[in-house]
C-alpha positions as a Markdown table, in Angstrom:
| # | Residue | x | y | z |
|---|---|---|---|---|
| 1 | Unk | 0.0 | 0.0 | 0.0 |
| 2 | Unk | 2.8 | 2.4 | 0.9 |
| 3 | Unk | 4.5 | 1.7 | -2.5 |
| 4 | Unk | 1.2 | 2.4 | -4.3 |
| 5 | Unk | 0.8 | 5.8 | -2.6 |
| 6 | Unk | 4.4 | 6.8 | -3.4 |
| 7 | Unk | 4.0 | 5.8 | -7.0 |
| 8 | Unk | 0.7 | 7.7 | -7.3 |
| 9 | Unk | 2.4 | 10.8 | -5.9 |
| 10 | Unk | 5.3 | 10.5 | -8.3 |
| 11 | Unk | 3.0 | 10.1 | -11.3 |
| 12 | Unk | 0.9 | 13.1 | -10.3 |
| 13 | Unk | 3.9 | 15.2 | -9.8 |
| 14 | Unk | 5.3 | 14.3 | -13.2 |
| 15 | Unk | 2.0 | 15.3 | -14.9 |
| 16 | Unk | 2.0 | 18.9 | -13.6 |
| 17 | Unk | 3.4 | 21.7 | -15.8 |
| 18 | Unk | 4.9 | 25.0 | -14.7 |
| 19 | Unk | 3.4 | 28.3 | -15.9 |
| 20 | Unk | 6.5 | 28.7 | -18.0 |
| 21 | Unk | 5.9 | 25.4 | -19.8 |
| 22 | Unk | 2.2 | 26.2 | -20.3 |
| 23 | Unk | 3.0 | 29.6 | -21.8 |
| 24 | Unk | 5.7 | 28.1 | -24.0 |
| 25 | Unk | 3.3 | 25.5 | -25.3 |
| 26 | Unk | 0.9 | 28.2 | -26.2 |
| 27 | Unk | 3.5 | 29.8 | -28.5 |
| 28 | Unk | 4.7 | 32.7 | -26.4 |
| 29 | Unk | 8.2 | 33.9 | -27.5 |
| 30 | Unk | 11.4 | 33.6 | -25.6 |
| 31 | Unk | 11.5 | 37.3 | -24.8 |
| 32 | Unk | 8.0 | 37.2 | -23.4 |
| 33 | Unk | 8.8 | 34.1 | -21.3 |
| 34 | Unk | 12.0 | 35.7 | -19.9 |
| 35 | Unk | 10.1 | 38.8 | -19.0 |
| 36 | Unk | 7.3 | 36.9 | -17.4 |
| 37 | Unk | 9.7 | 34.9 | -15.3 |
| 38 | Unk | 11.6 | 38.0 | -14.2 |
| 39 | Unk | 8.4 | 39.9 | -13.4 |
| 40 | Unk | 7.0 | 37.0 | -11.5 |
| 41 | Unk | 10.2 | 36.6 | -9.5 |
| 42 | Unk | 10.3 | 40.3 | -8.7 |
| 43 | Unk | 6.7 | 40.2 | -7.4 |
| 44 | Unk | 7.2 | 37.0 | -5.4 |
| 45 | Unk | 10.3 | 38.2 | -3.6 |
| 46 | Unk | 8.9 | 41.7 | -3.2 |
| 47 | Unk | 12.3 | 43.0 | -4.0 |
| 48 | Unk | 13.0 | 46.7 | -4.4 |
| 49 | Unk | 16.6 | 46.4 | -5.6 |
| 50 | Unk | 18.6 | 43.7 | -7.4 |
| 51 | Unk | 20.1 | 42.7 | -4.1 |
| 52 | Unk | 16.6 | 42.0 | -2.7 |
| 53 | Unk | 15.6 | 39.8 | -5.7 |
| 54 | Unk | 14.2 | 42.4 | -8.1 |
| 55 | Unk | 14.8 | 41.2 | -11.7 |
| 56 | Unk | 14.4 | 43.4 | -14.7 |
| 57 | Unk | 16.6 | 43.8 | -17.7 |
| 58 | Unk | 16.4 | 47.6 | -18.4 |
| 59 | Unk | 17.8 | 47.3 | -22.0 |
| 60 | Unk | 15.4 | 44.6 | -23.0 |
| 61 | Unk | 12.6 | 46.4 | -21.2 |
| 62 | Unk | 12.9 | 49.3 | -23.6 |
| 63 | Unk | 14.0 | 47.5 | -26.8 |
| 64 | Unk | 12.0 | 44.3 | -26.7 |
| 65 | Unk | 8.2 | 44.9 | -26.5 |
| 66 | Unk | 7.5 | 41.2 | -25.8 |
| 67 | Unk | 9.9 | 41.2 | -22.8 |
| 68 | Unk | 8.2 | 44.3 | -21.4 |
| 69 | Unk | 4.8 | 42.8 | -21.9 |
| 70 | Unk | 5.9 | 39.5 | -20.3 |
| 71 | Unk | 7.5 | 41.3 | -17.3 |
| 72 | Unk | 4.3 | 43.4 | -16.6 |
| 73 | Unk | 2.1 | 40.3 | -17.0 |
| 74 | Unk | 4.3 | 38.2 | -14.7 |
| 75 | Unk | 4.5 | 41.0 | -12.1 |
| 76 | Unk | 0.7 | 41.4 | -12.1 |
| 77 | Unk | -0.2 | 37.7 | -12.0 |
| 78 | Unk | 2.3 | 36.3 | -9.5 |
| 79 | Unk | 2.3 | 36.7 | -5.8 |
| 80 | Unk | 3.5 | 34.8 | -2.7 |
| 81 | Unk | 0.3 | 32.7 | -2.4 |
| 82 | Unk | 0.4 | 31.5 | -6.0 |
| 83 | Unk | 3.6 | 29.4 | -6.2 |
| 84 | Unk | 2.2 | 26.7 | -8.5 |
| 85 | Unk | 2.5 | 28.8 | -11.6 |
| 86 | Unk | 6.0 | 30.0 | -11.0 |
């Protein structure tokens, strides 16, 4: 019985996808995904500086529209309570 429970947990864990994988499968570009991940990380860590965990690539933020959109979306949608999509 113990072996069955462990195997079930492993199978269910293997079936879950991260938010990054879900967005990638939907066709979002690499710049958008990088921005989303950086924005989400910044929101989750509540960092105000790079030393606190704030992530944002200033050059890409102004030159790559998709990165900026991804960063803003990630920052708005992620918070400490929603770790399953990070």
